[in-house]
C-alpha positions in Angstrom: -23.8 35.3 13.1 -23.3 31.8 14.6 -23.3 31.4 18.3 -20.4 29.7 20.0 -21.2 26.9 22.4 -17.8 25.3 22.7 -18.9 21.8 21.9 -17.5 19.6 19.1 -19.7 16.7 18.1 -18.0 13.6 16.8 -20.9 11.1 16.4 -19.1 7.9 15.7 -16.9 7.6 18.8 -17.3 7.5 22.6 -15.7 10.3 24.7 -13.5 7.7 26.4 -12.0 6.4 23.1 -11.5 9.9 21.7 -9.7 10.9 24.9 -7.2 8.1 24.4 -6.8 9.2 20.8 -6.1 12.7 21.9 -3.6 11.6 24.6 -1.8 9.5 21.9 -1.6 12.5 19.5 -0.6 15.2 22.0 1.1 13.5 24.9 2.0 9.9 23.9 0.9 8.9 27.4 -2.0 6.6 27.0 -3.4 3.2 27.9 -5.6 1.1 25.8 -8.2 -0.7 27.8 -9.6 -3.8 26.3 -13.2 -2.5 26.5 -12.4 0.4 24.1 -9.8 -1.3 21.9 -12.2 -2.3 19.2 -13.7 1.2 18.9 -10.3 2.8 19.0 -9.0 0.4 16.4 -11.8 1.6 14.0 -11.1 5.2 14.8 -7.4 4.8 14.1 -8.2 3.3 10.7 -10.4 6.2 9.9 -7.8 8.8 10.9 -4.8 6.8 9.5 -3.0 6.5 12.8 -1.0 3.4 12.0 1.1 3.1 15.2 -1.9 3.4 17.5 -3.9 1.0 15.3 -1.0 -1.5 15.8 -1.2 -1.0 19.6 -5.0 -1.6 19.5 -4.4 -4.7 17.3 -2.1 -6.1 20.0 -4.7 -5.6 22.7 -7.4 -7.3 20.6 -5.0 -10.2 19.8 -4.3 -10.7 23.5 -8.1 -10.8 24.2 -9.3 -13.2 21.5 -11.9 -15.6 22.9 -14.5 -18.0 21.5 -17.1 -15.2 22.1 -15.3 -12.7 19.9 -13.0 -14.6 17.5 -15.4 -14.4 14.5 -16.2 -10.7 15.2 -12.5 -9.8 15.4 -11.8 -11.7 12.3 -14.4 -9.8 10.4 -13.1 -6.6 11.9 -9.6 -7.4 10.7 -10.9 -8.1 7.2 -12.9 -4.9 7.1 -10.1 -2.7 8.5 -7.2 -4.4 6.7 -5.4 -5.8 9.7 -3.3 -8.8 8.7 -1.9 -9.6 12.1 -5.3 -9.6 13.8 -6.8 -11.7 11.0 -4.0 -14.3 11.3 -4.4 -14.5 15.0 -8.1 -14.8 14.8 -8.1 -17.5 12.1 -5.4 -19.4 14.0 -7.5 -19.3 17.1 -10.6 -20.4 15.2 -8.8 -23.2 13.5 -7.2 -24.4 16.7 -10.0 -24.0 19.2 -13.3 -23.9 17.3 -12.8 -25.7 14.0 -15.9 -25.5 11.9 -18.2 -26.1 14.9 -19.9 -22.6 14.5 -21.0 -22.4 10.8 -23.0 -19.2 11.6 -19.6 -17.4 12.2 -18.5 -18.0 8.6 -21.5 -16.4 6.9 -20.0 -12.9 7.1 -16.5 -13.8 6.0 -15.3 -12.7 2.6 -13.6 -15.2 0.2 -10.1 -14.2 1.1 -10.7 -14.8 4.8 -12.2 -18.2 4.2 -9.2 -19.2 2.1 -6.9 -18.1 4.8 -8.9 -20.1 7.4 -8.7 -23.2 5.2 -4.9 -22.7 4.9 -4.6 -22.3 8.7 -6.6 -25.6 9.1 -4.3 -27.4 6.7 -1.2 -26.1 8.5 -2.6 -27.2 11.8 -2.9 -30.8 10.5 0.8 -30.9 9.5 
């Protein structure tokens, strides 16, 4: 017979992010802090919570900076987030150009094409 310890282990998420997820599901009274938005975004993709994922996406978009633009763009590509990807690529094209070639190494072909298109639109 198994013993009951009352603990559920969810290894791929922090307690803070999971608490926000539970508040969203059960109470719809939640706040997404920018320090957990990325983690929560991934979690929402995993559990197919589209509306919460959109809310996380908005937080990430508001917080795009030179330090995280490439990371967020790769995150958007991996987790199929068109709005975040567009915002990141626009930010990169406008603010960073091609000055950081290391950031492009991880991009897939579709993201690189989108970035080139953003760059062309910026020139017009």
